[in-house]
Structures are given as structure tokens and as C-alpha cells.
Residue, then its C-alpha position, 0 to 999 in steps of 0.5 A: m575694929s578697924s576703920v576705912s576712910p570713906d574716900g578709899p584709894a581715889g580719895a587719897a590721889a586727890t589729897s595727893g594731888t592737891v599737895r603736889r599742886l600746892t608746892a611751888s616749883p624751885k623757879v616759883r620759889a626763887m622768884l618769891a625769895a627775889v621780890a622779898c630780897v628786894l622789898i626788904a631792902l628797900i624799907a630797910a634803906l627808906a627807914v634810914d633818916s634822909r639826913l643820913d648816908r644810906h650806903w647805896l652801894i653797899r646796899g645795891l651789892t648785897l641785894l644783888l648777892a642775895i638775888g644771886c642766891a635765889a637763882v642758885l635755888g632756882a635752878e631745877n636739878g640742885r643739889r640739896g648743899r647748894r640749895i642750902i648755902a642759897g637759903v643761907g645766903i639770902l637769909m644773910f644778904g637779903f634780910v639779915f645784912p639790910v636789917t642790921s645796918t639799917t640798925w647801926a646806922t644811928p648809933p649815938e654820936i649820930d642820934f645826938a646830932l639829928a637831935v642837934a639839927d632838928d634844934a637849930e633848925a628850929a631856931a633859925a626859922k624862929d630867928a627868920m633866918s634864910a640858913v642854919t648859921v654855925e652859931h644855931v648849931k653851937a648853941a643847939a649842942e651846948a644846950r644839949g651838954g655837948a659841943i662843936g669842933s674838935p677839943v683843944t689838946e697839946k697835939s692839936p691847939e686849934s679846933r677842927g670843925a668849930t667855925e664853918y661847915p661841916l662842923i663836928v658835933r660832939p656828945d659830950k663836951n669833955k670828951g673827944r670822940p666819938w663825933a658826927c660831921l654835920t652840915f646843911e646844904h641849901g641852908f636848911t638842908a642837913k646832912i649828917r654823917a660819921c667822920 
């Protein structure tokens, strides 16, 4: 015995109409993708410590590429291959690149420099100083098992970055690289970058 839908053909038509109404147009999908890319770009950039270089230029170019891919996705009569390429572009430029550039922003030597900066700031505040001195940074680095300045070798008999800002901060006192450069602007504003 076959079962017949109580709604009949009219119910089926209404259901398909609902499905059609719930499907967004390409322009709406493109707009939503562009907004999502902007939000991801901002959240990813702000997740990076303000003392580090957030690579705004690279992030901005990546965001423009993601929005361009969203615009291609919004073309009303775009071919299927073009839509697939645009979707992959949105995924890469709108999500993968911003997130990976954020997670790669703090390799171990940068994490070490951030910790040294925190310790040096705390020591300067404890000493009631108006600025973080090189001695504060040196003491903080050595307390964590690191050192400041480039190592002295036969090729370079003088240590660079050990007496004035920007200082070279090394996580391991027995090794040269990797290292990071640390400076304090306006007394207590630390700035750290790869060098």
C-alpha cells in the first residue's frame, strides 16, 4: 500500500518555493564571504601582541585578494570552474594566510624577547625608573638563561646590540641565532622584531 502525501502537489510546490527562498543569490554569498574575510583579518591581526610588527601591508594585500575572489564569486553567470577557483582563493587569502601569519608571529626567540621585555619592565618599575635600561634587559635575559648582544667570534670580535637599543636578545647564551631585536620607545613601550 503506497502512502500519499496529504499536501499533494501543492505541498511539494510550497516546499520547493521555501528552498528557493532560503538559497542566497551569488551577490549575497559574495558579500557574506567578503565580510567574513574582513572580520577574520581584523581578529587575526589584533591577536598578535601589540609590541610586535603585525605586517599590516601584507595583511592588507591578502585581504584585498580575498575580497577580489569574493567579487569573482558574486558574478551572476560565472562558470563553475571560476567559482571553484574563487572559493579556493577566499579560503586561502581570507582564512589560511591571516591565521598562519598570526600563529607564525611568535617563534621561540620572539616569545623569549617578549618575556624578557615583561621582566625588564617589572624590574624598572620596581626600581622606580622612568625608563627601562639596558642593564634591566641584560639582567632579565640572563635570569632566563639567555644573553644580549651578538656572540663574540673570530670574525666579529665586537658584540653588536649589547650596549644600546635596539638590543639583540638571544634565548640561549651559548648560541648565536636565532635572536630578536628589542627596543624600548618612550621609556616603557617595548618593540620587538625579527633581526
